[in-house]
VEXTIBA-351646 format. One record per residue: residue number from 0; y, x, z of N, C-alpha, C in turn. Coordinates in nm, 2 decimals, m for minus. Each point is the difference from the previous one (the first is absolute). Layout:
% residues N
nr / n_north / n_east / n_up / ca_north / ca_east / ca_up / c_north / c_east / c_up
NUM / Y / X / Z / Y / X / Z / Y / X / Z
...
***
This chain:
% residues 76
nr / n_north / n_east / n_up / ca_north / ca_east / ca_up / c_north / c_east / c_up
0 / 8.52 / 9.98 / 11.42 / 0.06 / 0.06 / m0.11 / m0.01 / 0.15 / 0.00
1 / 0.00 / 0.06 / 0.12 / m0.01 / 0.15 / 0.01 / m0.13 / 0.06 / m0.06
2 / m0.11 / m0.08 / 0.00 / m0.12 / 0.05 / m0.05 / 0.00 / 0.02 / m0.16
3 / 0.10 / m0.06 / m0.06 / 0.01 / 0.01 / m0.15 / 0.09 / 0.12 / m0.04
4 / 0.06 / 0.07 / 0.10 / 0.09 / 0.11 / m0.03 / m0.08 / 0.13 / 0.01
5 / 0.00 / 0.09 / m0.11 / m0.08 / 0.12 / 0.01 / 0.04 / 0.09 / 0.11
6 / m0.09 / 0.07 / 0.06 / 0.02 / 0.09 / 0.11 / 0.11 / 0.10 / m0.03
7 / 0.00 / 0.05 / m0.12 / 0.10 / 0.11 / m0.03 / 0.14 / m0.05 / 0.01
8 / 0.03 / m0.13 / m0.01 / 0.13 / m0.05 / 0.02 / 0.03 / m0.01 / 0.15
9 / m0.09 / m0.04 / 0.08 / 0.02 / 0.00 / 0.14 / 0.03 / 0.14 / 0.06
10 / m0.07 / 0.10 / m0.05 / 0.02 / 0.14 / 0.04 / 0.14 / 0.05 / m0.04
11 / 0.06 / m0.05 / m0.10 / 0.12 / 0.06 / m0.06 / 0.12 / m0.10 / 0.03
12 / m0.02 / m0.10 / 0.07 / 0.11 / m0.10 / 0.02 / 0.08 / 0.02 / 0.12
13 / 0.02 / 0.13 / 0.04 / 0.09 / 0.03 / 0.11 / 0.13 / 0.06 / m0.05
14 / 0.10 / m0.03 / 0.08 / 0.13 / 0.05 / m0.04 / 0.12 / m0.06 / 0.07
15 / 0.11 / 0.05 / m0.01 / 0.12 / m0.04 / 0.07 / 0.05 / m0.14 / m0.05
16 / m0.01 / m0.03 / m0.13 / 0.05 / m0.13 / m0.05 / m0.10 / m0.06 / m0.09
17 / 0.02 / m0.13 / m0.02 / m0.09 / m0.07 / m0.09 / 0.01 / 0.05 / m0.15
18 / 0.12 / 0.04 / m0.04 / 0.01 / 0.06 / m0.13 / m0.08 / 0.13 / m0.01
19 / 0.00 / 0.08 / 0.10 / m0.08 / 0.13 / 0.00 / m0.15 / m0.04 / m0.01
20 / m0.04 / m0.10 / 0.08 / m0.14 / m0.04 / 0.00 / m0.04 / m0.05 / m0.14
21 / 0.08 / m0.08 / m0.06 / m0.03 / m0.04 / m0.14 / m0.01 / 0.11 / m0.10
22 / 0.09 / 0.10 / 0.02 / 0.00 / 0.12 / m0.09 / m0.13 / 0.07 / 0.02
23 / m0.05 / 0.02 / 0.12 / m0.12 / 0.07 / 0.03 / m0.12 / m0.08 / m0.06
24 / 0.00 / m0.13 / 0.01 / m0.11 / m0.08 / m0.06 / 0.00 / 0.01 / m0.15
25 / 0.12 / 0.00 / m0.06 / 0.01 / 0.02 / m0.15 / m0.06 / 0.13 / m0.04
26 / 0.04 / 0.10 / 0.08 / m0.05 / 0.14 / m0.03 / m0.16 / 0.00 / 0.00
27 / m0.05 / m0.06 / 0.10 / m0.15 / 0.00 / 0.02 / m0.06 / m0.08 / m0.12
28 / 0.05 / m0.11 / m0.03 / m0.05 / m0.08 / m0.11 / 0.01 / 0.07 / m0.13
29 / 0.11 / 0.06 / m0.03 / 0.02 / 0.08 / m0.12 / m0.10 / 0.11 / m0.01
30 / m0.02 / 0.07 / 0.11 / m0.10 / 0.12 / 0.00 / m0.14 / m0.05 / m0.03
31 / m0.03 / m0.12 / 0.06 / m0.14 / m0.05 / m0.02 / m0.02 / m0.05 / m0.14
32 / 0.10 / m0.06 / m0.06 / m0.01 / m0.05 / m0.14 / m0.01 / 0.12 / m0.09
33 / 0.09 / 0.10 / 0.02 / 0.00 / 0.12 / m0.09 / m0.14 / 0.07 / 0.01
34 / m0.04 / 0.02 / 0.12 / m0.13 / 0.07 / 0.02 / m0.12 / m0.07 / m0.06
35 / 0.00 / m0.14 / 0.01 / m0.11 / m0.07 / m0.06 / 0.00 / 0.00 / m0.15
36 / 0.12 / 0.02 / m0.06 / 0.00 / 0.01 / m0.15 / m0.05 / 0.14 / m0.04
37 / 0.03 / 0.10 / 0.07 / m0.04 / 0.14 / m0.03 / m0.14 / 0.02 / 0.04
38 / m0.04 / m0.04 / 0.12 / m0.13 / 0.03 / 0.06 / m0.10 / m0.11 / m0.03
39 / m0.10 / 0.04 / m0.08 / m0.10 / m0.10 / m0.04 / m0.08 / m0.05 / 0.13
40 / 0.00 / 0.08 / 0.10 / m0.08 / m0.04 / 0.12 / 0.08 / m0.10 / 0.09
41 / 0.13 / m0.02 / m0.03 / 0.09 / m0.09 / 0.08 / 0.08 / 0.07 / 0.10
42 / 0.09 / m0.07 / 0.06 / 0.09 / 0.06 / 0.10 / m0.08 / 0.05 / 0.12
43 / 0.04 / 0.12 / 0.04 / m0.06 / 0.07 / 0.12 / m0.13 / 0.05 / m0.02
44 / m0.06 / 0.00 / m0.12 / m0.13 / 0.06 / m0.02 / 0.01 / 0.15 / m0.03
45 / m0.10 / 0.07 / 0.03 / 0.00 / 0.15 / m0.03 / m0.06 / 0.03 / m0.13
46 / 0.05 / m0.06 / m0.10 / m0.06 / 0.02 / m0.14 / 0.06 / 0.13 / m0.05
47 / m0.09 / 0.09 / m0.05 / 0.05 / 0.13 / m0.06 / 0.11 / m0.03 / m0.11
48 / 0.10 / 0.09 / 0.00 / 0.10 / m0.02 / m0.10 / m0.05 / 0.00 / m0.14
49 / m0.12 / 0.06 / m0.03 / m0.06 / 0.00 / m0.13 / m0.04 / m0.14 / m0.04
50 / m0.02 / m0.09 / 0.09 / m0.04 / m0.14 / m0.03 / 0.12 / m0.09 / 0.00
51 / 0.12 / 0.05 / 0.01 / 0.12 / m0.09 / 0.00 / 0.04 / m0.04 / m0.14
52 / 0.07 / m0.11 / m0.02 / 0.05 / m0.04 / m0.13 / 0.11 / 0.09 / m0.04
53 / m0.01 / 0.09 / m0.10 / 0.10 / 0.09 / m0.04 / 0.07 / m0.04 / m0.12
54 / m0.06 / m0.08 / m0.08 / 0.06 / m0.05 / m0.13 / 0.10 / m0.11 / 0.03
55 / 0.13 / 0.02 / m0.04 / 0.11 / m0.10 / 0.03 / m0.03 / m0.14 / m0.06
56 / m0.07 / 0.00 / m0.12 / m0.03 / m0.13 / m0.06 / m0.11 / m0.07 / 0.08
57 / m0.09 / 0.07 / 0.05 / m0.11 / m0.06 / 0.09 / 0.06 / m0.05 / 0.13
58 / 0.09 / 0.08 / 0.06 / 0.06 / m0.05 / 0.12 / 0.08 / m0.12 / m0.02
59 / 0.08 / m0.01 / m0.11 / 0.08 / m0.11 / m0.04 / m0.09 / m0.13 / m0.02
60 / m0.11 / 0.02 / m0.07 / m0.09 / m0.11 / m0.03 / m0.06 / m0.05 / 0.13
61 / m0.04 / 0.09 / 0.09 / m0.06 / m0.04 / 0.13 / 0.11 / m0.07 / 0.09
62 / 0.12 / 0.05 / 0.00 / 0.10 / m0.06 / 0.09 / 0.04 / m0.14 / m0.06
63 / 0.01 / m0.01 / m0.13 / 0.03 / m0.13 / m0.06 / m0.11 / m0.10 / 0.03
64 / m0.13 / 0.04 / m0.01 / m0.11 / m0.09 / 0.03 / 0.00 / m0.04 / 0.15
65 / 0.03 / 0.09 / 0.09 / 0.01 / m0.03 / 0.14 / 0.11 / m0.10 / 0.03
66 / 0.11 / 0.03 / m0.06 / 0.12 / m0.09 / 0.01 / m0.03 / m0.14 / m0.03
67 / m0.07 / m0.02 / m0.12 / m0.04 / m0.14 / m0.04 / m0.10 / m0.06 / 0.08
68 / m0.11 / 0.08 / 0.04 / m0.11 / m0.06 / 0.07 / 0.03 / m0.03 / 0.15
69 / 0.11 / 0.06 / 0.05 / 0.03 / m0.02 / 0.14 / 0.12 / m0.10 / 0.01
70 / 0.04 / m0.06 / m0.10 / 0.12 / m0.10 / 0.00 / 0.13 / 0.06 / 0.05
71 / 0.02 / 0.13 / m0.03 / 0.12 / 0.06 / 0.04 / 0.13 / m0.06 / m0.05
72 / m0.01 / m0.06 / m0.12 / 0.12 / m0.07 / m0.06 / 0.05 / m0.10 / 0.10
73 / m0.08 / m0.06 / 0.09 / 0.05 / m0.10 / 0.09 / 0.10 / 0.06 / 0.10
74 / 0.00 / 0.13 / 0.02 / 0.09 / 0.07 / 0.09 / 0.15 / 0.00 / m0.04
75 / 0.02 / m0.01 / m0.13 / 0.13 / 0.01 / m0.06 / 0.09 / m0.12 / 0.04
***
């Protein structure tokens, strides 16, 4: 099962309590999702800011498309 967990979660899963660890994992997941919506190169890529999605309507459309294509509705 561990091989299915992204490395960035393992690196940030340290802390004094389980609630703290879950909070850190949520923070990392939220940052990755936000950056992938803004950054056309994807999370962690060194894409110049000039190539980022700056139009709010374009970002909304991209985020909606990703939400649907990745079955995120199943998480609710």
